[in-house]
Structure formats: structure tokens, C-alpha cells
VOGU-3710 file (C-alpha; in Angstrom, 3 decimals, decimal comma):
1> xxxxxxxxxx> -32,239/-54,212/-52,018  -32,331/-51,479/-49,393  -30,512/-53,642/-47,065  -27,757/-54,784/-49,562  -27,141/-51,280/-50,431  -26,658/-50,124/-46,668  -25,031/-53,265/-45,680  -22,862/-54,951/-48,066  -19,509/-54,260/-49,627  -19,685/-56,947/-51,900
11> xxxxxxxxxx> -21,435/-60,324/-52,530  -19,032/-63,107/-52,551  -21,411/-65,989/-54,182  -24,709/-67,030/-54,913  -25,953/-70,665/-54,585  -23,114/-72,514/-53,945  -22,367/-76,507/-53,483  -20,853/-77,564/-50,495  -20,130/-80,942/-48,823  -18,054/-82,803/-46,062
21> xxxxxxxxxx> -17,196/-86,214/-46,827  -16,390/-87,024/-43,405  -19,509/-86,274/-41,890  -21,409/-87,050/-45,295  -23,415/-83,989/-45,464  -23,873/-81,840/-48,228  -25,793/-78,528/-49,334  -26,557/-75,558/-51,160  -25,523/-72,196/-49,372  -27,879/-69,283/-50,590
31> xxxxxxxxxx> -25,185/-66,374/-50,382  -22,261/-64,720/-48,920  -21,216/-61,362/-48,811  -18,601/-58,982/-47,281  -20,317/-56,597/-45,524  -19,360/-52,769/-44,902  -17,842/-53,858/-41,561  -15,258/-55,929/-43,286  -17,189/-59,137/-41,565  -18,262/-61,921/-43,828
41> xxxxxxxxxx> -21,285/-63,126/-43,608  -23,351/-66,493/-44,519  -26,784/-65,598/-45,910  -29,562/-67,817/-45,687  -33,321/-67,182/-47,334  -36,255/-68,850/-45,640  -40,210/-68,890/-46,245  -40,848/-68,817/-42,795  -42,386/-66,320/-40,688  -39,414/-65,706/-38,840
51> xxxxxxxxxx> -35,629/-67,353/-38,040  -35,600/-70,233/-35,986  -32,575/-71,862/-34,072  -32,433/-74,862/-36,746  -31,981/-72,073/-39,771  -28,855/-71,107/-37,737  -27,360/-74,455/-37,432  -28,018/-75,292/-40,868  -26,081/-71,994/-41,447  -23,135/-73,672/-39,124
61> xxxxxxxxxx> -23,171/-76,987/-41,132  -22,708/-74,671/-44,311  -19,915/-72,835/-42,805  -18,198/-75,949/-41,473  -18,369/-77,970/-45,061  -16,859/-74,225/-46,841  -14,447/-73,553/-44,357  -13,046/-77,007/-44,989  -13,524/-77,918/-48,616  -14,430/-74,405/-50,235
71> xxxxxxxxxx> -17,270/-74,149/-52,857  -18,313/-75,951/-55,811  -20,078/-75,465/-58,949  -23,305/-78,065/-59,618  -21,042/-79,904/-61,865  -18,316/-80,427/-59,064  -15,715/-77,882/-60,038  -14,018/-75,799/-56,796  -14,903/-72,265/-57,613  -14,379/-70,314/-54,222
81> xxxxxxxxxx> -12,200/-70,729/-51,025  -12,963/-68,590/-48,176  -10,251/-65,488/-47,644  -11,567/-65,032/-44,181  -13,730/-67,098/-41,747  -17,329/-66,317/-41,519  -18,305/-64,318/-38,479  -21,859/-63,565/-38,933  -24,946/-65,601/-39,736  -27,753/-63,992/-41,550
91> xxxxxxxxxx> -31,521/-65,576/-42,190  -34,085/-63,742/-43,918  -37,587/-65,168/-43,410  -39,536/-64,090/-46,273  -42,954/-65,570/-44,983  -43,615/-62,549/-42,282  -44,995/-59,084/-42,762  -41,588/-57,501/-42,782  -38,386/-58,807/-44,374  -35,364/-58,325/-42,452
101> xxxxxxxxxx> -32,443/-59,666/-41,209  -32,216/-62,242/-38,225  -28,510/-62,525/-37,341  -26,275/-65,185/-35,029  -22,443/-64,118/-34,023  -21,999/-67,069/-31,853  -20,473/-68,754/-34,610  -18,527/-71,418/-32,455  -21,259/-72,479/-30,687  -23,976/-73,267/-33,258
111> xxxxxxxxxx> -20,785/-75,291/-35,142  -20,790/-77,279/-32,228  -24,798/-77,790/-32,399  -24,471/-78,959/-35,647  -21,548/-81,404/-34,905  -23,498/-82,845/-32,186  -26,748/-82,930/-34,089  -25,130/-85,050/-37,130  -23,618/-87,532/-34,318  -26,962/-87,866/-32,863
121> xxxxxxxxxx> -28,437/-88,488/-36,165  -25,877/-91,334/-36,951  -26,492/-93,165/-33,599  -30,475/-93,067/-33,936  -29,791/-94,646/-37,186  -27,076/-97,555/-36,110  -29,858/-98,257/-33,286  -32,936/-98,329/-35,920  -34,738/-96,181/-33,380  -37,683/-94,565/-34,993
131> x> -40,340/-93,506/-31,910
//
């Protein structure tokens, strides 16, 4: 709450569904906010003790889906369209001693990482490689 009072101009969504048919991925984004500096941030909460690389790659996947198709309710109704691009990913790992936001702003590279991992996952499945 203290972090939000200090940093958030307004929250944009909470627990919103997203998808991408071409990449055959989907998920539920925890939250998004317009920060007081005018930037849009995608926010994810994790039970881990700290934020990891894969948490930010997951945020990038959500960002790609949301930017492409918008956000949806649980019953499939389109309920949200981004007004401007997300420029920050924030992960709050709540399993540690101190609750703080871990931040990434290299959005383009994280999106590339997500897209690359989707390709690797698909190729691995096609080759039926289980080692």
C-alpha cells in the first residue's frame, strides 16, 4: 500500500486475461498501473524470495499478448485496450523478508527472449526430445 501511494497514479487492471492465438499462449496478468511519472507498468506478484529472470520473461509474454489483442474478462469479453505501451515490468516477490518492487525496463530484449523461448519449446515438442 505504501509503495502504491508513493508510485501509482492509477491502477489500470487487476487479474486480466490475455492470449495470442498465433503463439498459442495465454495467461492472467496480475496488475497494471500508470505510474506517477506517466509510464505504464505491468505488475506481477510472486511467492518467491526474489525476482528471477523468468519472472520478467513471463511479464514480456503478457505484454506481447496484451499489446496485440487487449485484455479480457474470464468469460472472454474484451474489456481493456492499452492507451500507450508498457515501458516497465515490476515484480513483487512476497516470499522474502522485505516486500519491494524489482524493476526491468529493457522491454524489447525481454520480449525477444519470450518469443525465442516459445520457438524453443515448440521445436523441442516437435522433435519429441525429452532429455
